[in-house]
C-alpha positions in Angstrom: 3.8 -5.6 6.6 1.4 -8.1 8.3 -1.9 -6.7 9.5 -1.2 -7.8 13.0 2.1 -5.9 13.0 0.3 -2.8 11.7 -2.3 -3.0 14.5 0.4 -3.5 17.2 2.4 -0.6 15.9 -0.7 1.6 16.1 -1.5 0.5 19.6 2.2 0.8 20.7 2.2 4.5 19.9 -0.8 5.1 22.2 0.1 6.6 25.6 -2.7 6.4 28.2 -2.9 9.7 30.2 -3.5 7.9 33.5 -0.7 6.2 35.4 -3.0 3.4 36.4 -3.7 2.6 32.8 -0.1 2.5 31.9 0.6 0.2 34.8 -2.3 -2.1 33.7 -0.9 -2.2 30.2 2.6 -3.0 31.4 1.2 -5.7 33.7 -0.5 -7.5 30.8 2.7 -7.3 28.7 4.8 -8.8 31.4 2.1 -11.5 32.1 2.1 -12.6 28.5 5.7 -12.0 27.4 7.6 -12.3 30.7 9.4 -15.1 32.4 10.2 -15.1 36.1 13.6 -16.4 37.4 14.1 -17.5 40.9 17.6 -16.5 42.0 17.5 -17.1 45.8 15.4 -16.4 48.8 13.0 -13.5 48.0 15.1 -12.8 44.9 13.3 -12.9 41.5 14.3 -11.5 38.2 12.2 -10.9 35.1 13.1 -11.6 31.4 10.7 -10.5 28.7 11.0 -10.5 24.9 9.1 -9.2 21.9 9.6 -9.4 18.2 8.1 -6.0 17.8 10.5 -3.1 18.5 7.7 -0.6 19.2 6.3 -2.9 22.0 9.8 -3.4 23.5 10.3 0.3 23.5 7.0 0.8 25.3 7.9 -1.7 28.0 11.3 0.0 28.5 9.7 3.5 28.7 7.0 2.4 31.1 9.5 0.8 33.5 11.6 3.9 33.5 8.6 6.3 33.8 6.6 4.4 36.4 9.3 2.9 38.6 12.5 4.7 37.6 13.9 1.3 36.7 16.5 0.8 33.9 16.3 -2.7 32.6 19.0 -4.2 30.4 17.9 -4.2 26.8 19.4 -6.7 24.3 18.7 -7.4 20.6 19.1 -11.0 19.9 18.5 -13.4 16.9 15.7 -15.8 17.7 15.7 -19.2 16.0 11.9 -19.4 16.3 11.7 -16.2 14.4 13.9 -17.5 11.6 16.8 -15.3 12.5 14.8 -12.1 12.9 15.5 -9.7 15.7 14.1 -10.3 19.2 14.1 -7.5 21.7 14.8 -8.7 25.2 14.5 -6.8 28.5 16.1 -8.1 31.7 15.1 -6.8 35.1 17.6 -7.7 37.8 16.9 -9.6 41.0 17.1 -6.6 43.4 14.5 -5.9 46.1 13.2 -3.1 44.0 12.5 -5.5 41.1 10.4 -7.7 43.4 8.4 -4.7 44.5 7.8 -3.7 40.9 6.5 -7.2 40.1 4.2 -7.1 43.1 2.8 -3.7 42.1 2.2 -5.0 38.6 0.2 -8.0 39.9 2.7 -10.6 38.8 3.5 -11.6 42.4 1.1 -11.6 45.3 2.1 -10.3 48.8 3.7 -13.7 49.6 5.8 -13.4 46.4 4.0 -16.2 44.7 3.3 -15.9 40.9 -0.2 -14.8 40.0 -1.3 -16.6 36.9 -4.6 -14.9 36.1 -5.8 -11.4 35.4 -5.1 -9.3 38.6 -8.4 -7.9 39.8 -6.6 -5.1 41.7 -5.0 -3.9 38.4 -8.1 -4.1 36.3 -10.9 -2.9 38.6 -11.3 0.4 36.9 -13.1 0.7 33.6 -10.2 2.4 31.8 -7.6 0.0 33.3 -9.5 -3.1 32.1 -9.3 -1.7 28.5 -5.6 -0.9 29.0 -5.0 -4.5 30.2 -6.7 -5.9 27.1 -4.5 -3.6 25.0 -1.4 -4.9 26.7 -2.6 -8.5 26.3 -3.1 -8.1 22.6 0.3 -6.4 22.2 1.9 -9.3 24.1 0.2 -12.3 22.5 -2.4 -11.1 20.0 -3.0 -12.0 16.3 -5.7 -10.7 13.9 -6.3 -11.9 10.4 -6.0 -9.6 7.4 -9.2 -7.8 6.2 -9.3 -9.9 3.1 -9.3 -13.2 5.1 -12.0 -14.8 7.2 -12.3 -13.0 10.5 -10.1 -14.4 13.3 -8.8 -12.7 16.4 -6.9 -14.5 19.1 -4.6 -13.9 22.1 -2.3 -16.7 23.1 -1.3 -17.2 26.8 0.5 -19.7 28.9 -2.1 -20.5 31.5 -5.7 -21.4 31.6 -6.3 -18.9 34.4 -5.1 -16.1 32.2 -7.2 -17.2 29.2 -10.4 -17.4 31.3 -9.5 -14.1 32.9 -9.2 -12.3 29.6 -12.4 -13.9 28.3 -14.2 -12.6 31.4 -12.6 -9.2 31.1 -13.6 -8.8 27.5 -17.2 -9.8 28.4 -17.3 -6.7 30.7 -17.2 -4.6 27.6 -19.8 -6.8 25.7 -17.2 -8.5 23.6 -17.9 -12.3 23.3 -14.8 -14.5 23.1 -14.1 -18.2 23.5 -11.2 -20.2 24.9 -9.4 -23.3 23.7 -6.2 -25.1 24.2 -3.5 -25.3 21.4 -0.7 -27.6 22.2 1.1 -26.0 25.1 -0.8 -22.7 24.9 -4.3 -21.4 25.6 -6.1 -19.2 23.2 -8.8 -16.6 23.7 -10.4 -16.1 20.3 -13.3 -14.8 18.3 -14.2 -15.6 14.7 -16.8 -12.8 14.3 -16.1 -9.7 12.2 -18.3 -7.6 14.6 -16.3 -8.7 17.7 -13.1 -8.1 15.8 -14.1 -4.5 15.0 -15.5 -3.9 18.4 -12.4 -5.2 20.1 -10.0 -3.0 18.1 -12.2 0.0 18.6 -12.2 -0.6 22.3 -8.4 -0.8 22.4 -8.1 2.4 20.3 -6.8 1.0 17.0 -9.1 3.3 15.0 -7.0 3.2 11.8 -7.3 -0.6 11.8 -11.0 -0.4 12.4 -11.4 2.0 9.4 -9.4 -0.4 7.2 -11.6 -3.4 8.3 -14.8 -1.5 7.7 -13.7 -0.1 4.3 -12.5 -3.5 3.2 -15.9 -4.9 4.2 -17.7 -2.3 2.1 -15.5 -3.0 -0.9 -16.0 -6.8 -0.4 -19.8 -6.4 -0.1 -19.8 -4.2 -3.3 -17.7 -6.7 -5.2 -20.0 -9.6 -4.2 -23.1 -7.6 -5.2 -21.5 -6.8 -8.6 -20.6 -10.4 -9.1 -24.1 -11.6 -8.2 -25.5 -9.0 -10.6 -23.1 -10.1 -13.4 -23.8 -13.8 -12.8 -27.6 -13.1 -12.9 -27.4 -11.1 -16.1 -25.1 -13.7 -17.7 -27.6 -16.5 -16.8 -30.5 -14.4 -18.1 -28.6 -13.8 -21.4 -27.9 -17.5 -21.7 -31.6 -18.3 -21.2 -32.5 -15.6 -23.8 -30.1 -17.0 -26.4 -31.1 -20.6 -25.8 -34.8 -19.7 -26.1 -34.2 -17.7 -29.2 -32.4 -20.7 -30.8 -35.4 -22.9 -30.0 -37.7 -20.4 -31.5 -35.6 -20.1 -34.7 -35.7 -23.9 -35.0 -39.5 -23.9 -34.8 -39.7 -21.2 -37.4 -37.4 -23.1 -39.8 -39.6 -26.2 -39.4 -42.6 -24.2 -40.4 -40.9 -22.4 -43.2 -39.6 -25.7 -44.7 -42.9 -27.5 -44.4 -45.6 -24.9 -44.9 -43.8 -21.7 -45.7 -44.1 -18.6 -43.6 -46.6 -17.2 -46.1 -49.2 -19.7 -44.8 -49.1 -18.2 -41.4 -51.6 -15.5 -40.2 -50.1 -12.0 -40.6 -49.9 -11.6 -36.8 -47.6 -14.7 -36.5 -45.7 -14.1 -39.8 -44.4 -10.7 -38.7 -43.2 -12.1 -35.4 -41.5 -15.1 -37.1 -39.8 -12.8 -39.6 -38.7 -10.4 -36.9 -37.2 -13.3 -34.9 -35.2 -14.3 -38.0 -33.9 -10.8 -38.5 -33.0 -10.3 -34.7 -32.0 -13.8 -33.5 -30.4 -12.6 -30.2 -33.1 -10.1 -29.2 -35.2 -10.7 -26.0 -39.0 -10.9 -26.3 -39.3 -7.3 -25.1 -36.7 -6.1 -27.6 -38.4 -8.1 -30.4 -41.7 -6.4 -29.7 -40.0 -3.0 -30.0 -38.9 -3.9 -33.6 -42.5 -4.5 -34.7 -44.9 -2.0 -36.3 -47.0 -1.4 -34.4 -44.9 -2.3 -31.3 -46.1 -5.2 -29.2 -45.7 -5.9 -25.5 -43.5 -8.7 -24.2 -46.6 -10.7 -23.2 -48.1 -10.4 -26.7 -44.9 -11.5 -28.4 -44.6 -14.4 -26.0 -48.1 -15.7 -26.8 -47.5 -15.5 -30.5 -44.2 -17.4 -30.0 -46.2 -20.1 -28.2 -48.6 -20.4 -31.1 -45.6 -20.8 -33.5 -44.3 -23.5 -31.2 -47.6 -25.4 -31.3 -47.7 -25.2 -35.1 -44.1 -26.6 -35.3 -44.9 -29.3 -32.8 -47.9 -30.4 -34.9 -45.8 -30.6 -38.0 
């Protein structure tokens, strides 16, 4: 299941306790997924559709609970969804339907369509959150936790995009707007804003998954950096040891190790016995043991002797 679908399923199961919040959420859903149909003087119908069954059930339940309306529900095959089910609600063109659309902020008092976020619906703190939740349910997308952070809500009108950006800013969530072909998008590419937005909407399971994945990803990156660093160190140690062995062979073939001072000869012989040991490990094999610095300076003296030869 796509992560966006998981988030929407979680949000669709939420039931705000206040009527005003349920109304704000339904208003956003209709604004983003609804289409108004003019059927005569002062006669407007509404058609809305969703590819998510839980979201469609939520719209149907809210209409019945808030307005005692019974919209027609159809399940259709949508070509744009590659034959997957599309859940459609049809609200008739009665006078009651027009009143519902007016109360939800889709029509003003002159029955003209309202394209932006209705201030009357979102003026309360809790209702603004509910409206953002409905907007995400209607047109939202969020990237998987293992992908680069991307959150967006696609809308039909510039007024709605700007309204959602301003509404999110009320809750200290910074988002941007852009145009994509025939749609407008309100988006954010920050992981922090992504987490804050989902937490604001109440998608706590999704927030936990994002945060846990971030911890795992950070731990994996730290381990990889450590492994890469140790691998590089090991390569340097092996390469240096091979250079030191070459110097010792030059001395042995030309002068013989017996010609070296005892302090240098024991280091040269230890290097030949332990060709892959680090300088610190090499010092531990000597009797008496030497520090890394002492072994290093004796290796330098061996190198100068080999260079002279």
